Structure formats: C-alpha cells, structure tokens
Residue frames relative to the residue before (quaternion, step in Angstrom):
aa qw qx qy qz dx dy dz
M 1.0000 0.0000 0.0000 0.0000 0.00 0.00 0.00
S 0.1876 -0.7775 0.5907 0.1066 3.59 -0.96 0.87
E 0.2189 -0.7328 0.6286 0.1411 3.51 -1.08 0.77
R 0.2196 -0.8253 0.5137 0.0825 3.53 -0.47 1.24
S 0.1812 -0.7462 0.6271 0.1308 3.50 -1.18 0.66
G 0.7716 0.0966 -0.0889 0.6225 3.57 1.31 0.27
S 0.5201 -0.6839 0.4264 0.2827 3.58 -1.23 0.26
S 0.6796 0.4699 -0.3073 0.4722 3.63 1.17 -0.14
P 0.6375 -0.5356 0.3845 0.3986 3.60 -1.24 0.36
T 0.6361 0.5331 -0.3421 0.4407 3.62 1.21 -0.27
A 0.5661 0.5974 -0.3918 0.4112 3.61 1.23 -0.17
P 0.5027 -0.6307 0.4874 0.3346 3.62 -0.98 0.74
R 0.0141 0.8047 -0.5931 0.0235 3.57 -1.11 0.60
L 0.3125 -0.7129 0.5979 0.1911 3.50 -1.32 0.39
A 0.1143 -0.7836 0.6085 0.0504 3.59 -0.88 0.94
R 0.1788 -0.7932 0.5780 0.0697 3.56 -1.01 0.84
A 0.3475 -0.7348 0.5508 0.1895 3.57 -0.92 0.98
S 0.4156 -0.6679 0.5571 0.2663 3.54 -1.17 0.66
E 0.4434 -0.7139 0.4793 0.2528 3.59 -0.83 0.93
N 0.7735 0.3965 -0.1816 0.4598 3.60 1.06 -0.71
E 0.6019 0.5735 -0.3597 0.4235 3.59 1.18 -0.38
K 0.5156 -0.6316 0.4770 0.3283 3.59 -1.05 0.74
Y 0.8053 0.0612 0.0177 0.5894 3.57 0.95 -0.88
T 0.0223 0.7850 -0.6175 0.0440 3.58 -0.82 1.05
P 0.2892 -0.7265 0.5888 0.2046 3.61 -0.58 1.06
L 0.2259 -0.7918 0.5544 0.1210 3.59 -0.92 0.88
L 0.7850 -0.0090 0.0398 0.6181 3.58 0.84 -1.01
R 0.1347 -0.8082 0.5717 0.0426 3.57 -0.95 0.91
E 0.5598 -0.6244 0.4491 0.3085 3.50 -1.01 0.95
G 0.8276 0.2112 -0.1685 0.4920 3.58 -0.93 0.91
V 0.6966 0.4015 -0.2666 0.5314 3.60 1.24 -0.25
N 0.8133 0.1491 -0.0387 0.5610 3.56 0.70 -1.15
T 0.7830 0.1790 -0.0785 0.5905 3.59 1.24 -0.46
H 0.6100 -0.5369 0.4180 0.4062 3.57 -1.26 0.11
R 0.8407 -0.0274 0.0643 0.5370 3.60 0.72 -1.06
L 0.6129 0.5876 -0.3362 0.4075 3.60 1.19 -0.44
R 0.0762 -0.7456 0.6585 0.0681 3.54 -1.25 0.64
C 0.1071 0.7844 -0.6105 0.0245 3.56 -1.13 0.53
G 0.0138 -0.7936 0.6081 -0.0148 3.51 -1.25 0.48
H 0.4234 -0.6716 0.5589 0.2394 3.51 -1.38 0.30
V 0.0868 -0.7964 0.5984 0.0111 3.58 -0.88 0.98
V 0.1054 -0.7646 0.6346 0.0385 3.56 -1.08 0.88
L 0.0108 -0.8060 0.5911 -0.0290 3.59 -0.69 1.11
Q 0.4215 -0.6768 0.5507 0.2472 3.54 -1.08 0.83
P 0.6842 -0.4686 0.3373 0.4455 3.64 -1.18 0.37
G 0.8206 0.2112 -0.1913 0.4954 3.57 -0.89 1.02
E 0.5853 0.5942 -0.3668 0.4122 3.61 1.19 -0.36
S 0.1167 -0.7852 0.6034 0.0762 3.58 -1.17 0.58
V 0.5585 -0.6012 0.4497 0.3527 3.57 -1.28 0.25
G 0.5097 -0.6298 0.4301 0.3981 3.58 1.19 -0.45
E 0.5587 -0.6314 0.4322 0.3200 3.53 -1.04 0.83
H 0.1604 0.7577 -0.6179 0.1355 3.55 -0.98 0.96
S 0.4491 -0.6954 0.4974 0.2593 3.58 -1.27 0.24
T 0.4850 -0.6383 0.5110 0.3102 3.54 -1.15 0.61
Q 0.2276 -0.7937 0.5208 0.2167 3.59 1.23 -0.46
A 0.8071 -0.2640 0.1945 0.4911 3.62 -0.75 -0.98
V 0.5911 0.5256 -0.4008 0.4623 3.60 1.03 0.77
E 0.3026 -0.6741 0.6205 0.2627 3.52 -1.29 0.31
E 0.1862 -0.8074 0.5583 0.0426 3.55 -1.09 0.77
A 0.1250 -0.7441 0.6503 0.0887 3.51 -1.19 0.69
I 0.1818 -0.7447 0.6359 0.0895 3.55 -1.06 0.90
V 0.1111 -0.7887 0.6040 0.0287 3.58 -0.63 1.15
V 0.2408 -0.7957 0.5414 0.1258 3.58 -0.35 1.24
L 0.2246 -0.7962 0.5555 0.0838 3.55 -0.75 1.15
Q 0.7933 -0.0360 0.0896 0.6012 3.56 1.04 -0.87
G 0.7811 0.3350 -0.2522 0.4626 3.58 -1.03 0.78
R 0.4959 -0.6250 0.5153 0.3130 3.54 -1.39 -0.38
A 0.1505 -0.7944 0.5864 0.0481 3.54 -0.79 1.10
E 0.1526 -0.7300 0.6562 0.1151 3.52 -1.18 0.71
A 0.1292 -0.7878 0.6005 0.0450 3.57 -0.69 1.12
N 0.1298 -0.7610 0.6336 0.0509 3.55 -0.69 1.15
L 0.0620 -0.8452 0.5277 -0.0568 3.52 -0.40 1.33
G 0.7582 -0.4858 0.2509 0.3552 3.52 -0.14 1.38
G 0.8457 -0.1966 0.0771 0.4900 3.56 0.30 1.24
H 0.6000 0.5283 -0.3700 0.4733 3.59 1.25 -0.07
K 0.6392 -0.4927 0.4158 0.4192 3.55 -1.30 0.29
P 0.5299 -0.6355 0.4430 0.3451 3.66 -0.88 0.85
I 0.2816 -0.7301 0.6013 0.1616 3.54 -1.18 0.72
M 0.1940 -0.7585 0.6131 0.1055 3.57 -0.89 0.99
A 0.0099 0.8040 -0.5933 0.0375 3.58 -0.89 0.92
A 0.2092 -0.7617 0.6052 0.0991 3.54 -1.16 0.76
A 0.7596 -0.3624 0.2730 0.4660 3.55 -1.34 0.11
G 0.7861 0.2962 -0.2463 0.4833 3.54 -0.93 0.96
Q 0.6582 0.4807 -0.3139 0.4870 3.59 1.27 -0.09
V 0.2626 -0.7594 0.5829 0.1205 3.54 -1.25 0.62
I 0.1970 -0.7534 0.6188 0.1031 3.56 -1.00 0.91
Y 0.1999 -0.7602 0.6066 0.1195 3.60 -0.90 0.94
I 0.0888 -0.7804 0.6185 0.0245 3.57 -0.94 0.98
P 0.3522 -0.7673 0.4982 0.1976 3.60 -0.51 1.17
P 0.6555 -0.4850 0.3921 0.4258 3.59 -1.28 0.25
Q 0.8303 0.2336 -0.1880 0.4698 3.56 -1.31 0.48
T 0.5029 0.6457 -0.4239 0.3880 3.60 1.08 0.70
I 0.2975 -0.7096 0.6111 0.1855 3.56 -0.81 1.03
H 0.1137 0.8158 -0.5507 0.1353 3.55 -0.73 1.06
N 0.1151 -0.7500 0.6466 0.0787 3.52 -1.39 0.27
I 0.2009 -0.7472 0.6219 0.1206 3.55 -1.07 0.79
R 0.0455 -0.8052 0.5906 -0.0279 3.56 -0.80 1.08
N 0.4392 -0.6478 0.5494 0.2927 3.55 -1.15 0.69
A 0.1264 -0.8254 0.5496 0.0245 3.57 -0.43 1.27
G 0.6206 0.5588 -0.3363 0.4353 3.58 1.25 0.13
E 0.5718 -0.5871 0.4574 0.3452 3.52 -1.37 -0.17
A 0.6844 0.3961 -0.2662 0.5512 3.58 1.33 0.01
I 0.7048 -0.4308 0.3385 0.4506 3.58 -1.29 0.06
L 0.2431 -0.7203 0.6313 0.1534 3.54 -1.19 0.73
R 0.0148 -0.7663 0.6423 -0.0067 3.57 -0.91 0.98
Y 0.1362 0.7879 -0.5942 0.0865 3.54 -0.94 0.90
I 0.3408 -0.6763 0.6115 0.2292 3.50 -1.39 0.35
Y 0.1504 -0.7483 0.6349 0.1198 3.57 -0.99 0.82
I 0.1033 -0.7653 0.6342 0.0384 3.55 -1.15 0.75
T 0.0093 -0.8013 0.5981 -0.0146 3.59 -0.78 0.99
V 0.0392 -0.7659 0.6417 0.0003 3.52 -1.20 0.74
P 0.4679 -0.6628 0.4988 0.3050 3.62 -0.89 0.88
V 0.4189 -0.7190 0.4986 0.2428 3.57 -1.06 0.75
K 0.7627 0.2537 -0.1730 0.5692 3.62 1.21 -0.26
C-alpha cells in the first residue's frame, strides 16, 4: 500500500509492506515513480519465487530477515542474510529461495537499464 503526498511520480511518498502477504508491490514505474519498481516478498522455509529473468532491468534484493539463496543463471549460488544486498544484472535468469528455517523477508528494487 502506498501513502501519497501528491499525484505525480515526482511527489514524495511512503509505501508500507504487508506483513502477511507473500508479495506486496510497493512502488510502481509510471504510477508512483518514474522508472523504479520495488516490492516486499515473504517466503516460507524452502519456498522460492520461481525462476524468471530480469530482462532489461537491473535488480537489487535487500534481505530484511532470514537467509536467501540466489541462483543466478549458471553462476555459483549466492547466500545472503539480513542486512545484505544481492545485485542481479540485466538479462539474468534467477530464482530466490528461502534457505533458512525461519521466514525470509526481502525488498526487491528494479530499474530499467535503458
């Protein structure tokens, strides 16, 4: 849910993540921002978001709670804990999985490269 202080993408705003939803969009390109998108993801132990591609965007995963395993298209998996950030380049097939025994919470941020 976004709390708006104006109606254009140039107006400052506050976005709030849902504690119980698996996926909560926070900011959307062209609606709340010019080009940036971000959202909050909650995964149960062993659960993943599913393999997908960044296509023409770069992505950052900011781990808030738990342990994330990032499988990045043919590269060695990256393990990240709370307070760590994973960078995913454009055109990368990837999957984020909860590799811990507790809930994984993270924020993803994407920005088009062109």
